[in-house]
C-alpha positions as CSV (number, residue, x, y, z in Angstrom):
1,M,108.6,87.3,98.6
2,T,105.1,86.1,99.4
3,T,103.9,85.0,102.8
4,I,101.1,82.4,103.2
5,K,99.5,81.9,106.6
6,I,98.4,78.4,107.2
7,N,96.6,77.2,110.3
8,E,98.1,73.7,110.7
9,H,95.5,72.8,113.3
10,T,92.7,72.7,110.7
11,K,91.9,69.8,108.4
12,T,92.6,72.0,105.3
13,G,95.8,73.3,106.8
14,K,97.1,69.8,107.5
15,A,96.2,68.7,104.0
16,F,97.9,71.7,102.5
17,M,101.1,71.1,104.5
18,A,101.1,67.4,103.4
19,M,100.7,68.4,99.8
20,F,103.4,71.0,100.1
21,E,105.8,68.5,101.6
22,A,105.0,66.0,98.9
23,F,105.5,68.4,95.9
24,F,107.9,71.0,97.0
25,K,110.3,69.6,99.7
26,G,113.8,70.4,98.7
27,V,112.9,72.7,95.8
28,E,115.2,75.7,95.5
29,G,113.4,79.0,96.2
30,I,110.6,77.6,98.3
31,E,110.9,77.1,102.1
32,V,108.7,76.9,105.1
33,V,109.4,79.6,107.7
34,E,108.2,78.7,111.2
35,T,106.2,81.2,113.2
36,D,106.6,82.3,116.8
37,N,104.0,82.0,119.5
38,Y,102.3,85.2,118.4
39,E,101.5,83.8,115.0
40,Q,103.9,86.3,113.4
41,V,106.7,85.4,111.0
42,K,110.0,85.8,112.7
43,E,111.8,88.8,111.2
44,E,115.5,89.5,111.1
45,E,116.8,92.0,113.6
46,S,116.4,95.6,112.3
47,I,119.5,97.5,111.2
48,Y,117.8,100.7,112.6
49,S,118.1,101.7,116.2
50,P,114.9,101.4,118.3
51,E,115.0,105.2,119.0
52,F,115.0,106.0,115.3
53,V,112.1,103.5,114.6
54,E,110.1,105.1,117.3
55,K,110.7,108.6,115.9
56,V,109.5,107.5,112.4
57,K,106.4,105.8,113.9
58,K,105.6,109.0,115.8
59,A,106.0,111.1,112.7
60,E,103.7,108.8,110.7
61,E,101.1,109.1,113.5
62,N,101.4,112.9,113.5
63,I,101.0,113.0,109.7
64,K,97.8,110.8,110.0
65,N,96.4,113.2,112.6
66,G,97.2,116.3,110.5
67,E,99.8,117.5,112.9
68,T,102.3,118.7,110.3
69,K,104.1,122.0,109.5
70,T,104.2,123.4,106.0
71,L,107.5,125.0,105.0
72,N,108.0,127.9,102.7
73,P,111.0,127.0,100.5
74,D,111.8,130.7,100.0
75,D,111.8,131.3,103.8
76,V,112.6,128.0,105.6
77,W,113.9,129.6,108.8
78,G,110.9,131.9,109.0
79,S,108.5,129.0,108.4
80,L,110.1,127.3,111.5
81,G,109.9,130.4,113.6
82,L,113.7,130.6,113.8
83,K,114.2,134.0,112.1
């Protein structure tokens, strides 16, 4: 899937939308998806719980900041300080 952002308030954006409607209206596989007030495409509701998403985002941030722990596969419990 490809997303194209078009500002319909500009002359070029209006011309593009007019051309799009003339050539592609009703063509299978092509559709116009409306945006919300924040200029973002409306996404379907996530199948993941908000708590899980937050944990993943925090983990990504920790990795970017170098806040990671290296595990020794031969001594996993020792690497975690649980031995």
